[in-house]
Phi, psi and omega in degrees: 000129173275114185276354179299132180069009176277149177267121189235137174242125179239123177267159183063042192267002184281341182200173173061218183296321180300316178297317180295321178292319178303313179293318182298315177298317182296319181291342176268007174095009178280158171264115194242137170246121175262138182236137174199162179286322185274101184298321182294313180294323179294316178296326177296329178281324186276322187304313179296328179289319178295326179295337178270005177087011180279147183274081183233136180232157182239134174227123180267104177217157175257112183291347176276359179258112183306321184289347181274341193297307183289322172300322178299308182295320178298317179294319180296317180296323177295330182277319189233358182094179180305136187286134176261329182224132174240124176247109178272090184253332184303134181214157174233134174283335194091195183294145174234147358303147184297127183268160168296157178303322180298336182255007183267126179288143178303322181296327179290321176297317181300318180294318178299317179293324178300316183281314192272339181240304183290327175301305176300322178298312183294319179295316178299317179299323183288333184252340187294326181300314178296321178298317180298317180299326180271352177074022179198155177157158180220133174240123178248119178257124181274118185250208185198157173292344175293347176285336185242348178241137184271088179272126175304140178079357178257023190305301184297315181294313181299316178299318182295320182285327174297318178296321180296319177302313183288326175301319178301315181295321181291314176305314182298319180294320182286333181258010180303132179086356182273345187093354179263124182251145176229136180223151168242140184230126174269113184282346184082183182283126184235158177278081183229167178295324179298316180295320178296322177297323183281318183228082187298332184266010179293144178277114181304332182294341181268358186253149179287149175279137180305324180296321179291320179294320178299320178298321178293319179294319178296322176298321177297314180299320186280335187239359189300143174216073186217158179300141177300147180090356182287152178257129182242155172248120186299328184296341181270000180249139176279143177293147179291000000 
């Protein structure tokens, strides 16, 4: 996919991988809307890019809030036009330090699922109809190795990412032949605040930089030739 002049929405765009993806798409000529809950942090990420003449916009919404989804999509469409690419990157670990399942409150699991599963489901539902009508579109869901490996204390997050992987496959099966593609991408361990919150004693030198991972994901988006619904590991792709 040539992302130049494409309308792109990236969630969780105020920092980490989301911020790097927002910048990466914009530098390739896309019209990008970054979404995050923290309006101040999001503007701090967007302002330098806009100062460089890049077509980047900021919208402060919580993707875990059902009532925010259609206003979010409506505002994004007003800024950049009908969406061609949706990147569901925003995620929640739940409470930290990460608790055992026996110590995890039901309300905390519910919140993680709202952000990590229902948010992507609702956003995809809100944009897929327009994509189908135009016969093209791409949804990229950011997953995790916690979706396929049972790590103690990662229960709520791992369950949510496993559900997101399967949600991707079901969407792909139902939209087969429509021109709308769905992929899930495991970015691997990155030097981000989320990783630090989860594993405070991890050595940053052993972790991938979000910018490098974003380059690999963009290379995947631009060169992919794989069945819709497939799960990819970013570390196995070379940066463009």
